[in-house]
PADO-717970 format. One line per field, with one value per residue: x, z, y of N, C-alpha, C in turn; residue in one letter; residue number from 0. Coordinates in steps of 0.1 Angstrom, whole numbers, plus 5000, padded with zeros to 4 digits. Layout:
BEGIN
nX: (X,...)
nZ: (Z,...)
nY: (Y,...)
caX: (X,...)
caZ: (Z,...)
caY: (Y,...)
cX: (X,...)
cZ: (Z,...)
cY: (Y,...)
setor: (A,...)
vexti: (NUM,...)
This chain:
BEGIN
nX: (5314,5345,5361,5344,5316,5315,5339,5350,5370,5386,5363,5355,5378,5384,5363,5364,5383,5379,5354,5370,5377,5400,5417,5420,5429,5458,5460,5453,5467,5493,5490,5477,5483,5466,5442,5417,5398,5384,5365,5349,5341,5323,5308,5292,5276,5257,5234,5219,5201,5168,5139,5119,5138,5154,5181,5204,5229,5257,5284,5273,5288,5299,5279,5291,5288,5264,5266,5264,5240,5209,5192,5165,5158,5141,5142,5140,5164,5183,5202,5229,5245,5268,5278,5267,5276,5285,5261,5247,5263,5256,5233,5234,5247,5226,5206,5221,5225,5195,5181,5161,5167,5169,5179,5196,5203,5225,5236,5260,5258,5240,5215,5182,5164,5137,5138,5151,5143,5161,5169,5198,5224,5252,5282,5308,5340,5344,5340,5367,5366,5354,5349,5338,5337,5326,5302,5287,5285,5266,5244,5238,5238,5216,5193,5186,5172,5162,5181,5191,5219,5252,5274,5307,5337,5370,5391,5424,5448,5479,5488,5517,5545,5542,5518,5503,5518,5503,5481,5475,5484,5461,5448,5454,5447,5421,5409,5407,5393,5391,5394,5407,5421,5420,5408,5396,5379,5363,5353,5337,5315,5307,5300,5279,5259,5261,5266,5299,5307,5326,5355,5381,5417,5426,5460,5460,5431,5403,5377,5343,5318,5288,5258,5227)
nZ: (9124,9126,9141,9159,9164,9169,9186,9224,9244,9239,9244,9264,9279,9274,9282,9312,9316,9308,9325,9351,9359,9373,9365,9338,9338,9338,9319,9294,9295,9291,9265,9247,9252,9265,9286,9302,9319,9307,9292,9314,9325,9301,9304,9326,9321,9310,9330,9334,9317,9305,9318,9289,9272,9250,9242,9224,9226,9209,9198,9224,9243,9271,9288,9298,9296,9312,9341,9343,9342,9364,9384,9393,9370,9339,9312,9279,9272,9250,9239,9218,9198,9182,9189,9205,9233,9246,9249,9265,9289,9294,9298,9322,9335,9337,9354,9373,9381,9385,9366,9341,9307,9268,9249,9217,9191,9169,9140,9136,9113,9099,9115,9127,9134,9133,9112,9128,9156,9177,9205,9215,9208,9216,9213,9224,9220,9197,9167,9155,9156,9134,9095,9083,9091,9085,9070,9093,9110,9091,9092,9121,9125,9108,9125,9146,9160,9144,9159,9179,9193,9185,9204,9213,9211,9196,9185,9166,9146,9138,9163,9173,9172,9187,9190,9166,9158,9174,9171,9140,9146,9160,9139,9122,9133,9130,9152,9152,9129,9095,9107,9110,9109,9130,9119,9093,9113,9121,9094,9086,9104,9095,9070,9074,9078,9101,9128,9137,9171,9192,9191,9203,9208,9226,9232,9211,9212,9197,9207,9207,9197,9183,9167,9148)
nY: (6829,6829,6796,6797,6791,6760,6759,6746,6745,6766,6785,6788,6790,6820,6832,6825,6843,6867,6872,6875,6905,6911,6893,6897,6922,6924,6902,6915,6937,6927,6911,6920,6950,6968,6986,6970,6980,6999,6988,6974,6999,7004,6987,6988,7008,7005,6999,7018,7024,7036,7026,7003,7001,6985,6961,6952,6921,6910,6893,6879,6859,6847,6862,6884,6918,6912,6917,6944,6951,6962,6938,6950,6963,6974,6968,6956,6927,6910,6885,6875,6849,6830,6801,6778,6767,6793,6806,6789,6797,6822,6820,6808,6825,6848,6839,6835,6862,6871,6879,6889,6872,6873,6846,6838,6818,6830,6844,6869,6884,6880,6883,6876,6893,6924,6950,6977,6974,6977,6996,6998,6985,6964,6950,6934,6925,6910,6919,6913,6885,6877,6867,6889,6916,6940,6936,6927,6947,6961,6950,6950,6980,6981,6968,6987,7008,7046,7071,7051,7034,7021,7003,6990,6970,6960,6942,6953,6954,6975,6984,6976,6954,6930,6926,6923,6901,6885,6888,6878,6849,6842,6840,6821,6801,6798,6812,6840,6868,6883,6910,6944,6979,7009,7028,7015,7003,7026,7033,7007,7013,7043,7034,7018,7038,7046,7077,7083,7085,7080,7070,7055,7044,7015,7005,6974,6976,6988,7007,7019,7038,7046,7064,7058)
caX: (5325,5354,5358,5339,5307,5318,5349,5344,5379,5391,5353,5353,5392,5384,5349,5367,5390,5367,5345,5374,5386,5412,5427,5416,5439,5472,5465,5451,5479,5507,5486,5472,5489,5453,5435,5409,5389,5376,5353,5340,5332,5314,5294,5281,5268,5243,5225,5212,5193,5158,5130,5114,5149,5155,5186,5206,5240,5259,5278,5272,5301,5291,5277,5304,5276,5252,5271,5259,5221,5205,5179,5149,5159,5129,5148,5146,5172,5182,5218,5227,5257,5266,5281,5259,5286,5285,5250,5242,5267,5249,5217,5241,5249,5217,5201,5229,5223,5184,5178,5154,5173,5160,5190,5191,5215,5223,5250,5260,5257,5225,5204,5169,5153,5132,5146,5146,5138,5162,5175,5213,5231,5265,5292,5326,5354,5339,5342,5378,5365,5344,5352,5333,5331,5318,5290,5280,5282,5258,5234,5238,5227,5198,5184,5187,5160,5165,5187,5200,5235,5261,5285,5315,5353,5375,5412,5429,5462,5492,5490,5525,5546,5537,5502,5501,5520,5494,5466,5484,5486,5452,5438,5463,5439,5407,5397,5406,5391,5398,5397,5414,5429,5412,5406,5388,5364,5355,5352,5325,5308,5302,5296,5268,5254,5266,5275,5308,5305,5333,5366,5394,5425,5439,5470,5453,5418,5394,5363,5336,5302,5281,5247,5220)
caZ: (9132,9127,9144,9171,9166,9172,9198,9231,9253,9237,9247,9282,9290,9271,9291,9324,9316,9309,9336,9363,9360,9383,9360,9326,9333,9336,9307,9285,9294,9285,9252,9239,9257,9268,9298,9303,9331,9297,9290,9325,9329,9293,9306,9342,9320,9309,9341,9335,9304,9311,9314,9283,9262,9240,9244,9215,9230,9198,9199,9243,9248,9283,9293,9306,9296,9322,9355,9340,9345,9377,9384,9388,9356,9334,9297,9273,9266,9239,9238,9209,9198,9171,9202,9219,9245,9250,9246,9275,9299,9290,9300,9337,9342,9334,9365,9387,9384,9388,9353,9325,9293,9257,9243,9205,9186,9155,9134,9138,9098,9095,9127,9126,9138,9121,9108,9139,9163,9188,9211,9219,9201,9220,9205,9229,9218,9187,9153,9152,9149,9118,9080,9073,9102,9080,9070,9109,9113,9083,9099,9137,9120,9102,9136,9153,9157,9141,9171,9184,9192,9188,9214,9216,9210,9188,9186,9155,9140,9139,9176,9176,9161,9193,9187,9154,9157,9180,9157,9133,9154,9162,9123,9117,9142,9130,9161,9146,9110,9086,9115,9107,9119,9139,9106,9092,9123,9116,9077,9090,9112,9084,9059,9079,9078,9112,9129,9153,9184,9197,9186,9209,9207,9240,9229,9202,9215,9196,9217,9196,9198,9171,9169,9137)
caY: (6839,6817,6781,6801,6780,6749,6753,6748,6748,6780,6797,6786,6798,6831,6835,6829,6856,6883,6872,6881,6917,6910,6885,6901,6934,6916,6894,6924,6945,6919,6906,6934,6963,6978,6985,6964,6987,7005,6975,6973,7011,7006,6979,6997,7023,6997,7002,7034,7026,7039,7015,7003,7000,6972,6959,6936,6921,6899,6882,6879,6856,6842,6870,6896,6927,6912,6924,6958,6954,6963,6932,6954,6970,6970,6968,6939,6920,6896,6878,6865,6843,6822,6795,6773,6767,6808,6806,6784,6802,6834,6817,6803,6840,6853,6827,6836,6873,6874,6886,6881,6877,6860,6842,6835,6813,6837,6847,6886,6890,6875,6886,6873,6904,6931,6961,6990,6965,6980,7010,7001,6971,6955,6942,6934,6915,6900,6918,6907,6871,6878,6871,6900,6926,6953,6933,6925,6959,6969,6947,6954,6994,6974,6965,6999,7023,7059,7075,7042,7033,7009,7003,6978,6975,6949,6940,6958,6957,6980,6989,6970,6944,6919,6924,6920,6887,6877,6886,6868,6837,6831,6840,6810,6784,6805,6822,6852,6868,6893,6922,6958,6986,7020,7033,7004,7002,7040,7032,7002,7021,7050,7031,7016,7047,7056,7087,7079,7095,7080,7061,7054,7029,7014,6992,6966,6972,7000,7012,7029,7044,7053,7065,7058)
cX: (5335,5349,5350,5324,5309,5332,5346,5357,5384,5378,5352,5363,5389,5375,5356,5377,5384,5357,5349,5379,5399,5422,5425,5425,5451,5470,5461,5463,5493,5505,5485,5476,5472,5448,5422,5397,5378,5365,5346,5335,5319,5306,5289,5274,5251,5230,5220,5204,5182,5150,5123,5125,5149,5168,5191,5226,5246,5272,5286,5285,5288,5282,5280,5294,5270,5253,5270,5252,5220,5192,5168,5148,5147,5130,5145,5157,5175,5201,5218,5245,5254,5267,5270,5266,5284,5272,5243,5253,5261,5236,5221,5239,5235,5206,5209,5221,5205,5180,5173,5159,5167,5175,5191,5205,5213,5238,5246,5255,5244,5213,5191,5160,5150,5142,5140,5142,5149,5167,5189,5214,5247,5270,5306,5333,5348,5340,5356,5378,5360,5353,5349,5328,5324,5304,5281,5274,5270,5246,5231,5228,5215,5189,5180,5179,5167,5172,5193,5212,5237,5275,5294,5331,5358,5391,5413,5443,5466,5492,5506,5530,5545,5523,5501,5506,5513,5482,5467,5484,5474,5445,5446,5454,5427,5399,5397,5398,5399,5403,5395,5417,5418,5404,5396,5377,5356,5347,5340,5313,5300,5295,5279,5259,5253,5270,5283,5309,5318,5345,5380,5402,5432,5447,5461,5437,5412,5382,5357,5322,5295,5268,5239,5216)
cZ: (9135,9129,9159,9177,9171,9184,9207,9244,9251,9244,9259,9288,9282,9281,9306,9326,9319,9320,9348,9359,9365,9373,9342,9323,9331,9320,9291,9281,9289,9270,9243,9242,9260,9284,9298,9309,9315,9294,9296,9328,9316,9297,9317,9337,9312,9319,9346,9326,9314,9308,9298,9273,9259,9237,9231,9215,9222,9194,9217,9247,9261,9292,9298,9305,9308,9333,9353,9344,9357,9376,9386,9377,9346,9318,9295,9264,9262,9236,9228,9206,9188,9178,9210,9231,9251,9254,9264,9292,9302,9302,9320,9342,9343,9351,9378,9395,9387,9373,9341,9310,9281,9251,9231,9201,9171,9154,9129,9121,9093,9107,9121,9135,9127,9120,9124,9152,9176,9187,9210,9214,9208,9216,9208,9224,9203,9172,9149,9148,9137,9107,9077,9085,9097,9078,9085,9111,9107,9089,9113,9135,9115,9117,9147,9151,9152,9155,9181,9185,9192,9194,9211,9214,9199,9189,9170,9156,9139,9148,9180,9173,9170,9191,9177,9152,9164,9172,9147,9137,9151,9151,9119,9126,9142,9139,9157,9131,9101,9096,9107,9114,9127,9125,9098,9101,9123,9104,9078,9096,9100,9072,9062,9080,9094,9118,9143,9159,9197,9190,9191,9210,9219,9235,9215,9206,9210,9204,9206,9202,9187,9172,9152,9136)
cY: (6831,6804,6787,6796,6769,6749,6754,6749,6764,6788,6800,6794,6810,6841,6835,6836,6865,6885,6875,6894,6914,6902,6889,6914,6929,6912,6904,6936,6937,6913,6916,6947,6974,6974,6984,6968,6996,6998,6976,6987,7012,6997,6984,7004,7012,6998,7012,7037,7026,7026,7014,7001,6987,6973,6944,6934,6909,6905,6883,6871,6849,6848,6880,6908,6924,6918,6940,6959,6951,6948,6940,6963,6967,6976,6950,6939,6909,6897,6871,6861,6832,6804,6791,6769,6780,6809,6801,6788,6817,6832,6814,6815,6846,6847,6832,6852,6878,6878,6879,6887,6866,6860,6833,6831,6820,6841,6863,6891,6879,6874,6882,6882,6914,6943,6975,6984,6970,6993,7011,6987,6974,6951,6942,6927,6905,6902,6913,6893,6867,6877,6884,6910,6938,6950,6930,6938,6965,6961,6947,6969,6988,6974,6975,7006,7035,7062,7062,7038,7022,7014,6993,6981,6961,6954,6943,6957,6969,6990,6982,6958,6930,6919,6919,6906,6876,6877,6873,6849,6829,6836,6826,6795,6791,6809,6837,6857,6877,6906,6936,6963,6997,7024,7026,7002,7016,7041,7023,7005,7029,7045,7023,7026,7052,7067,7080,7089,7097,7067,7066,7041,7027,7003,6988,6967,6988,6999,7023,7028,7053,7053,7064,7069)
setor: (M,S,N,W,A,T,V,K,L,E,A,I,V,Y,D,Y,G,V,E,R,E,W,L,S,R,P,V,G,A,L,L,W,G,T,D,T,R,G,L,Y,R,T,I,R,T,L,G,V,L,P,A,G,T,A,V,L,D,V,P,C,G,G,G,V,A,L,R,G,L,R,R,D,Q,D,V,R,Y,V,A,A,D,I,S,P,V,M,L,D,R,T,R,R,Q,A,R,R,L,G,L,R,V,E,A,V,E,A,D,I,T,R,L,P,F,P,D,N,E,F,D,V,C,V,S,F,N,G,L,H,C,L,P,D,P,A,L,A,V,R,D,L,A,R,C,L,R,P,G,G,R,L,I,G,D,T,I,V,R,G,A,G,W,R,Q,D,L,A,I,A,A,F,R,R,V,G,L,F,G,R,G,G,T,T,A,D,V,K,R,W,L,T,D,A,G,L,R,V,D,R,L,E,R,S,G,A,V,T,R,F,A,A,T,R)
vexti: (0,1,2,3,4,5,6,7,8,9,10,11,12,13,14,15,16,17,18,19,20,21,22,23,24,25,26,27,28,29,30,31,32,33,34,35,36,37,38,39,40,41,42,43,44,45,46,47,48,49,50,51,52,53,54,55,56,57,58,59,60,61,62,63,64,65,66,67,68,69,70,71,72,73,74,75,76,77,78,79,80,81,82,83,84,85,86,87,88,89,90,91,92,93,94,95,96,97,98,99,100,101,102,103,104,105,106,107,108,109,110,111,112,113,114,115,116,117,118,119,120,121,122,123,124,125,126,127,128,129,130,131,132,133,134,135,136,137,138,139,140,141,142,143,144,145,146,147,148,149,150,151,152,153,154,155,156,157,158,159,160,161,162,163,164,165,166,167,168,169,170,171,172,173,174,175,176,177,178,179,180,181,182,183,184,185,186,187,188,189,190,191,192,193,194,195,196,197,198,199,200,201,202,203,204,205,206,207,208,209,210,211)
């Protein structure tokens, strides 16, 4: 996942911002032209998953999606990331929230899980970091059970010249990968055998939901 397996300061700075909704809103609007409230609304839907649901969160980052879970919720939650720094932060976040979480160091393009393992996969703010996002989506789809859902978002090109310049800058320093446009995101999902249920762009961020 680009340089995210080894970077520390950048990972901590990113995690600090995304964990604080009051901070992420102006930064998201200024840098990406997006309304980050959509991210947190999607995260809150995790709190209504039925008992017994198996959830894979990859890349989990510092555990931002854990805020959507309830302490008494009977779900299996697996948080995976290629960055040991992010996984350590996820473990600490889970302890703070009193949640049971399995933390696994893993490459999103070669996930160490069997086929048909999860009911829900969530992937927030990660696909744009990858050298081959289409391969990652295919492996996520492989891990989903029939009828399972993939939910997430990614930064995309084509929203405006300022955003495209920012994407190019992040690519030059190795924090972003190949990325794509909203049309590319749709193609990644459908080529992986998923039915696209929702695809919407907010500034340079495209949010998606798809079913296997």
